N, C-alpha and C positions, 0 to 999 in steps of 0.2 A: 254747672252741668257735670264737670269732671268729678267733683266731690260726690255727687250722687252715684255716678258710675262706680267709683271706688268703694263706696259704702255698700252698694248693691252686690258687688263682687264678693265682699267679705261675708255678707249674709248668705250668698249662694254657696260659698265655700263651707260655711258652718253647717248648712243644711245637708250638703253633699256628704261631709264627713260623718255627720250624725247618722245619716241613713245607711251609709256603707261601712262605717267603722274604720275608715281610712281610705287611701287611694286604691284604685283597682290594681290587682297584681297580675302582671304578665309573667307566665312561667319562664324561668331561665332555661337556656339550652341544657339538655340532659347532661349530667356529669360536670356541670360548671364548678360546683364546690358546695361545701356545707355553709350554712349561714353563720356569721360571726355572733358571738355572745359577749356579755360584759366580762365574763371570766376568760374568754378566748377571743379577743377582738380581731385576731388575725385569721380566724376561720381555719380552713384547711391549708396549712403552710405548704404542703406538697404540691398544691395547685396554684401557688402564687408565682408570678413572674419575678425575675431578678431585678427588673427595672419597671417603673411606671412613668409614662410620658404625660406630664401635666402641661396644658396650654392655658395660661391664665394671665391676669393683670399683674403688673409689677408690685412687689412687696405686699402680697395678698394672702400670705399664710405665715404664721410664726415659724421662723427657721428652727426653733427648738422642737416644734411639733413634727416637722419633717424629719428631723434627726431621730426623734423618739419613734416615729413610725418605721424608719429604716432599721433602727436597732431592734425594735420589738418584733417586727414582721419579716425582717431580712430583705426588704424591697427598697432599692434606691430610687428616690424621686428625682427625675430629670425634668427640670422646669424650663419652659420657654415662654416668653412674654409677648403680648400684643398691646397696642396702644388704643385700639378702638374695636367696637363690635364689627365694623365693616372690614377691618383687617382680618379678624377671625373668620368672617364669612368668605372673604376672598381667598384665604389660605385653604379652607376646606373645598371651595369650588374649584381651585386650581389643582386639586388632587393631593392636598397636604394631609395624607393619611399617616397613621402611626401614633396618633394621640389617643390616650386612654381616658383622660378626663379633661373636659373643657368647662369654662365658667362664663357662659353668655349672659347678657342682661335680658330683661323682660321682653322687649320687642323683638330682639334677635332670636330668642327662644321660639317665638311665633314663626319667624322666617325659617329657621332651621327645621322646625316640624313640617312646615309646608314643603320644604325641599327634600324631605325624607332623610335628613342628616343626623337625626337622633334616634337612639333605640328606646322603645318603651321599657321602663325599668321594672325589674322584679323586686318589689319592696320587701319580700321575705328575706332578701339579702341585705336590707338596710333597716334593721330593727330600730335603730336610733332615729328613724324618721318620725317616730311618735313624739319626739321632742319639739317638733315644729309648731309654731303658733298658727292658729287658724286664719289670722289676718294675712298670712304670707303664702297660703296655699289656695288652689282653685282660682287663681287670678286669670285675667283675660287671655294671657299668653299661653296658659296650659290649663284650661278650665276643668278638664277631667283629671288633672294631676297625674299624668302618666309618664312624663318625660324628665322631670327635674326634681332636685332637692334644693330648697332655698339655702343660700350661703350667707350673704350679707345684703343689707338694704341701706339706703341713705338718700341724700339729696345733693343737688349741685348748686351751691350758692357762692358766696364770696368770702375769702380770707382777707381780713383787713388789718393792717399794722396800725394800731391805735397810738403808737408813739408818734406817728405822722398825722393821722386823722383821729383825733381824740374821741370824738363822739359821732361815729358814722351813722348816717340815716340808713335804715335797711331798705335799700332800693337799688334797682338796676341803673339809676342815674349815676351812681358812683363810677360806673365804667363807661356809660354811654353819654354822659355829660360831665366828663372829668375836669376838675380844676387844674390850674397850672402846676400845682404841687404833686399832681397825680399823673398828668400826661407824660407818657414815656416810661412810666413805671407800673404798667398794667400787664398781667398775663391772662390769657384766655385759653380755655380748653381747645385742643387741636382735635376736634371731633365734629364730623359732618352732620350730626343731629343736635348735639348739645349746644354748639355755638350759634347756629341759626335759631335754635329754640330759645336761647336767651334773648336774642334780638326780637323775635316774635312776641315773647312775653312782655318785653319792655314797650313794644308798640301796641299792646293790648289784644294780641291775637292768641289763638291756641298754639301750643307747641307742635301740634300735628296739622297745622293749617296747610291746605293744598291749593289755595287760591294763588295763581301765578302772580297777580299784582301784589299780594301781600308778601310773597317770598322775594319778589324783586325789591320791594321796599326794605325788607330785612337785609338783603344783600348789599344794597346801597348804604344802609346804616353801618354795616360791618366794614365796608370799604372806607367810609369816613372815619370810623373809630380806629382803624388800623394805624392812623398817624400817631396815635397815642399808645399803641400796644408794643411792648418790648418783645414779647414772645407768645407764640401759640404752642402750648406745651401741656400734655396730659400726664407726663411721667415725672418731671422734676420741678413742676410749678411750686410745690411746697418748699423746695430748697431755695428757689428764687426769693420768696418772701422772707424766709428765715435769714438768708444772707443779706437782706436789705436791697437787693437788686430791683425788687418790685415792692409796692406798698399795698396793692390789691391784686388778688388772684381769683379768677373764676376757677372753681375747684370742687372736688368731691369731698364729702363730709370728713371722712377719716383723715385725709391728707391735711385738711385744715386743722382738725383737732390736734393732731400730732405736731403740726407746725407751731402751735401755741403752747406746747408742753416741753419745758426745759429738760425734764427727765427723759424725754424721748428724742432728744436732739433738737428740740424746737427752741423758741425764744419767747420770753414774756411779752405780752402786749398784742399778740396776734390773736384775733377773735374770729369766730365764724358767724357770718350774717346770712340769714335767709331773706331775700328781697320780699317786700310786702306785696309786690305784684305777682309773686309766685315763683317757683322754680321747679326743676325736675325732681320727681320722686322715682327711684329706680330700685330694682332688685336683681342682684346677681345670683346665679344658680349653678349648682354642679350638675353636669350631664355627661352621658357617655355617647360619643359620636358613633354613628353607624360605621362599622368596619374597624372599630377599636381592636387592636391585636390582643389585649389582655383584659377582657371585660370583668372576669372574676376579681382580679387585682384592683380594678377600678371600683367595684362595689365595696370591697374591703376598705379602700382608702376613703371613699365617701362616707361610709358608716363610721369610720374611725374619727373623722373630723366632726361628725354629728353627735358624738358623745357629749353629754352636758358639761362636764368639767373641761374637756378639751376645747369645746366651743367657747366656753367662758374665757379661757386662756387666749384663744385666738382672737376673740372680739376685743379684749383688753389691749392686745398687741396692735391690731389693725386699726382700731378706732372707729369702726362703723357699727351700725345697729345690727344686732343679731336677731334672726328669726327664730332662734332656738330658745323657746320659753323656759325650758328646764335649766338652761345655762345661767339664767339671770339670778338664780339662788346662790351662785358662786361668784358673782361679780361685785365690784365696788359700787356701793349705793350712789356715790357721787357721779359715777359714769352713767348710771341709769337715770339720774336726775338731770343730766345735761340736755337742755332743750335743743342744742345743735345736733345731737345724735338721735334723741327721741323727742321730736317736736310735739307741742301740745295740740289739742283737737282743733283750736282756732287756726293755727298755722297750717295744719294738714288740709284745711279746706281749700287752700290756694295752690296746693301741689299738683303737678300734672305728670302723668305717665307718658313717656315717649312710646308711640305705637307704630306698628307697621303701616306705612301709608300706601302700600300697594303700588299701582302703576305710577303714582306721583313720585316714587323714589327717583325716577329718571330726572324729574324736575329738580329735586333736591341735589342730585349729583351735578347737574348743570350749574345750578346756583353756586354750589360749593367750588366747582372748578373755576368759574368766572371770578368769584371772590378771591380765591387763592392767587390767580394770575394778577388781579388788580392790586392785591396787597403785597406783591413781590414774592409770592410763594410761601408767605407766612414766616 
């Protein structure tokens, strides 16, 4: 069922763009600034702020690109990181204003739109939006493509040290039915949707299940599993497996890919596994929060990163799938052929989007709190 929803959304996006020639354009406030161009990617420099406040995931932009933007446009990028979409939401709800660009995931985009926390974008100020692949626009979380520019996409599977587990079976059993050589050397994402979602998929349920009995079952499974979990970590779980402190990590695509790349500080023998039962497919997106102090500078930054060559450089550094189709002409063919980054059609059938569960979010919050308490706070 999830596969059909995903495919239908791609078709809807294609029809929408074909009919409209691109996303609907909401006029920017008068006097915001001139659109950037290929020859002048910084737009009207006289209207750029001296600093841009970026609120994003850790290690999610090539530092060389940030430096290049700072040198070329005269804007210093001040980056603050969060470890989950829920932390992002809580920060904004608590009045955490002052950010110019944020990078929410799919289901959180839907929530932020509903809360009135994102501004509709003026795509005339983001001409590089044309580089985005149709499979990454018009998705369920922004069906009219008004609020976001796709940034990266990927999956949430397992990094496995094949020096310890030579021939890992691609299944959630690796972490939910661990052998003695694995128990105590597992890390799991510290995320209130990803972690219960993994348990739900292992149990044969939807990642967005709202049945209280099923969520209770998932909670109890996670509590039992916690005896074998070394860490709940969404930020340094790649370091744990590289350093040999863990042999399996529940992890996001790019972190796993880089963990297995010695040239990127990783180690030989670490492979990325997508469980056969399925795992999360997600998409992170650049957006401008309502009340951003420097919206014009935000537009310039977003467009800057959406340039084909710069997006290719960024994707090679970060290790995630790029939604920027034009960037692929400038990327290493081996990267594009990596099934961990760009899964084949058969694998895609089992991937599930995390969606806004509405009022059931309170149930998820309770399950998460009870699990954390029983597991000793993670």
